[in-house]
C-alpha positions as CSV (number, residue, x, y, z in Angstrom):
1,M,-5.4,7.2,-17.3
2,L,-6.4,3.4,-16.6
3,P,-5.0,1.1,-17.0
4,T,-1.2,2.2,-16.6
5,F,1.6,0.3,-16.0
6,M,3.6,1.7,-12.7
7,P,7.2,0.7,-12.5
8,V,8.5,0.3,-9.3
9,A,11.5,2.5,-7.7
10,T,11.8,1.3,-4.3
11,Q,14.5,3.6,-3.5
12,A,13.2,6.9,-5.6
13,A,14.8,5.4,-8.5
14,I,14.6,3.0,-11.6
15,K,17.4,1.2,-12.1
16,G,19.3,1.2,-15.2
17,L,17.1,4.4,-16.5
18,T,17.3,7.7,-16.2
19,P,13.6,9.9,-15.5
20,Q,13.7,11.4,-18.4
21,Q,14.1,7.8,-20.4
22,V,11.0,6.2,-17.9
23,E,8.9,9.8,-19.1
24,A,9.8,9.0,-23.1
25,L,8.5,6.1,-22.4
26,G,5.2,7.1,-22.0
27,I,5.4,6.5,-18.2
28,N,2.9,9.0,-16.0
29,L,2.9,7.1,-12.6
30,I,5.9,5.5,-10.2
31,L,6.1,3.7,-7.1
32,N,8.4,4.7,-4.4
33,N,8.7,2.8,-1.1
34,T,7.9,4.1,2.4
35,Y,9.5,1.6,4.6
36,H,12.9,1.8,2.5
37,L,12.6,6.0,2.0
38,N,12.4,6.2,5.6
39,L,15.7,4.1,6.3
40,R,17.5,5.6,3.7
41,P,18.0,8.2,2.8
42,G,15.3,8.7,5.5
43,I,12.6,11.8,5.8
44,D,15.2,14.3,6.9
45,I,16.9,14.2,3.6
46,L,13.8,13.9,1.7
47,K,12.1,17.1,3.5
48,E,15.1,19.4,2.7
49,A,15.0,18.1,-1.1
50,G,11.1,19.3,-1.5
51,G,9.8,15.9,-1.5
52,A,10.6,12.8,-3.6
53,H,9.5,14.4,-6.7
54,K,12.3,17.0,-6.4
55,F,14.8,14.3,-5.1
56,Q,14.5,12.2,-7.6
57,G,13.9,14.4,-10.3
58,W,10.2,13.0,-11.6
59,R,7.6,15.3,-12.5
60,H,4.7,13.4,-12.4
61,N,2.5,11.7,-10.1
62,L,4.3,9.3,-7.4
63,L,2.2,6.1,-5.7
64,T,3.8,5.3,-2.5
65,D,3.2,1.8,-0.4
66,S,2.4,1.9,3.1
67,G,5.4,-0.3,3.8
68,G,2.7,-3.2,4.4
69,F,4.1,-5.3,2.0
70,Q,7.4,-5.3,4.3
71,L,5.5,-7.6,6.9
72,V,6.1,-10.4,4.1
73,S,8.4,-9.7,2.5
74,L,10.4,-9.4,5.9
75,S,8.6,-10.6,8.0
76,K,11.6,-12.7,10.0
77,F,12.5,-8.9,11.5
78,T,8.8,-8.0,12.0
79,E,6.3,-8.1,14.9
80,I,3.0,-7.5,14.3
81,T,1.1,-5.7,17.4
82,E,-2.2,-3.9,17.1
83,E,0.2,-0.7,17.7
84,G,1.3,-1.3,15.0
85,A,4.7,-3.2,12.8
86,L,8.0,-3.4,15.1
87,F,10.8,-4.0,12.4
88,A,14.4,-4.6,12.8
89,S,16.3,-2.9,10.3
90,P,17.5,-5.2,7.9
91,F,20.6,-3.1,7.9
92,D,21.7,-2.6,11.4
93,G,18.9,-4.2,13.2
94,K,17.8,-1.3,14.9
95,P,14.6,-1.6,15.8
96,T,11.4,0.5,14.3
97,M,7.7,0.9,14.9
98,L,5.8,2.0,12.3
99,T,1.9,2.7,13.1
100,P,-0.9,3.5,11.1
101,E,0.1,7.1,11.9
102,E,3.9,7.2,11.9
103,S,3.4,5.4,7.8
104,I,0.6,8.6,7.1
105,S,3.1,10.9,8.4
106,I,6.4,9.7,6.1
107,Q,4.2,9.1,3.0
108,H,3.6,12.8,3.7
109,A,7.0,13.7,3.7
110,I,7.3,12.3,0.9
111,G,4.9,13.9,-1.2
112,A,3.2,10.9,-3.3
113,D,-0.1,12.2,-5.1
114,I,-1.5,8.5,-4.1
115,I,-1.1,7.5,-0.4
116,M,-1.8,3.9,0.8
117,Q,-3.0,3.4,4.1
118,L,-0.6,0.6,6.6
119,D,-2.3,-2.8,5.9
120,D,-1.6,-6.2,7.6
121,V,-0.5,-8.2,4.8
122,V,0.0,-12.0,5.3
123,S,1.2,-14.1,2.7
124,S,-1.2,-15.2,-0.5
125,L,-0.4,-18.3,0.6
126,T,-1.8,-18.3,4.3
127,V,-4.9,-19.7,5.4
128,G,-7.1,-20.2,9.0
129,P,-7.7,-17.6,11.8
130,R,-4.5,-15.5,11.1
131,V,-6.1,-14.2,7.3
132,E,-9.4,-12.7,9.3
133,E,-7.4,-11.0,11.8
134,A,-5.4,-9.3,9.0
135,M,-8.6,-8.1,7.6
136,W,-9.8,-6.6,10.7
137,R,-6.8,-5.1,11.9
138,T,-6.6,-3.5,8.1
139,I,-9.4,-2.1,8.6
140,R,-9.4,-0.8,12.5
141,W,-5.9,0.8,11.1
142,L,-7.8,2.2,8.4
143,D,-9.4,4.5,10.1
144,R,-6.1,5.5,11.8
145,C,-4.5,6.8,8.7
146,I,-7.9,8.4,7.9
147,D,-7.7,10.3,11.1
148,Q,-4.3,11.1,10.6
149,H,-4.7,11.7,6.6
150,E,-8.0,14.5,8.1
151,K,-5.6,16.0,10.7
152,S,-2.3,17.0,8.2
153,G,-4.9,19.0,6.0
154,R,-3.1,17.4,3.1
155,T,-6.5,15.6,1.9
156,E,-6.7,18.0,-1.3
157,V,-3.2,17.3,-2.5
158,Q,-2.4,13.6,-1.7
159,N,-4.9,10.8,-2.4
160,L,-5.6,8.2,0.2
161,F,-6.7,4.9,-1.1
162,A,-7.6,1.7,1.4
163,I,-6.7,-1.7,0.3
164,V,-9.2,-4.6,0.2
165,Q,-7.2,-7.8,1.8
166,G,-9.0,-11.4,3.0
167,G,-6.2,-13.6,1.3
168,L,-7.9,-16.2,-1.2
169,D,-11.1,-15.6,0.7
170,P,-14.2,-13.9,-1.5
171,E,-16.2,-13.7,1.4
172,L,-13.7,-12.6,4.0
173,R,-12.6,-9.7,0.7
174,D,-16.3,-8.6,0.6
175,K,-16.7,-8.2,4.1
176,C,-13.2,-6.4,3.7
177,L,-14.9,-3.8,1.2
178,D,-18.2,-3.4,2.3
179,E,-16.4,-1.8,5.3
180,M,-14.2,0.5,3.2
181,I,-17.5,1.0,1.5
182,S,-18.8,2.9,4.3
183,R,-15.9,4.7,4.7
184,K,-16.0,6.0,0.8
185,D,-16.4,9.7,1.6
186,R,-13.0,9.7,3.5
187,V,-10.9,7.9,1.1
188,A,-9.9,8.2,-2.5
189,G,-9.5,5.5,-4.0
190,Y,-9.5,1.6,-3.3
191,A,-6.7,-1.3,-4.0
192,I,-6.5,-4.9,-4.1
193,G,-3.8,-5.7,-1.4
194,G,-2.5,-9.1,-0.5
195,L,-2.1,-10.9,-3.9
196,S,1.0,-11.5,-6.1
197,G,2.2,-13.8,-3.5
198,G,2.4,-17.3,-5.1
199,E,-0.9,-18.3,-5.5
200,E,-1.8,-20.1,-8.7
201,K,-2.5,-17.9,-11.4
202,D,-5.9,-18.5,-12.0
203,L,-6.8,-17.8,-8.6
204,L,-5.2,-14.4,-8.5
205,V,-7.4,-13.6,-11.2
206,C,-10.3,-14.4,-9.5
207,V,-10.2,-13.0,-6.5
208,A,-9.2,-9.5,-8.2
209,L,-12.1,-9.5,-10.3
210,G,-14.3,-11.0,-8.2
211,V,-15.2,-13.7,-10.0
212,D,-16.0,-17.4,-8.4
213,M,-14.9,-19.8,-10.7
214,A,-17.3,-22.7,-9.7
215,S,-20.3,-20.9,-9.9
216,S,-19.3,-17.6,-12.0
217,T,-21.1,-15.3,-9.5
218,I,-19.7,-11.7,-10.0
219,F,-19.0,-10.5,-5.9
220,T,-18.7,-7.0,-5.1
221,L,-15.1,-6.3,-5.3
222,L,-15.1,-4.5,-8.1
223,C,-18.7,-3.3,-8.6
224,P,-19.6,-2.0,-5.1
225,E,-22.2,0.3,-6.9
């Protein structure tokens, strides 16, 4: 049921609370992080446990971040190429290439009910050509994520969401959404990405809701039909 509050369990744990306590609060959706779970405890352990639901004792829904957010939060450890994101582990410096295909495969092993495409994320305070570059790369990576997801045969048990990018530019956001709507038969839903990164709250709300404050024009961001 939406709207809902989704607590963050980055490494498969809500710190300070047991799964039973979280459930007693009426929570039915929590977030795990693909990048961090791939590092620790690792996919082999999650597979042996039967997926993240069993690993953390959670019997409700799980959503996984694809790892795209780490392109911003761990930017000093990251190099972006068309192939994917090359990370240096913050723990031991070991390089890890996270491609769209690898991100989806990791999320398959985690077993989340809602999985996210790998997107090229830039800080919401970024301006200039890098924002449009990231938006178009996000669309190209979406196609690769879709192909990997469909080949896996897991489209009936895990729901792949596209992520709308475009910074604080409504025109780029609109273009991105149009591209993603054209793929609506191959994705289960949409997420609004690249916000809550330090921008003014009014700007966040306007971009998220597709409202132009100057003209009060409603864009198609959340109303594609």
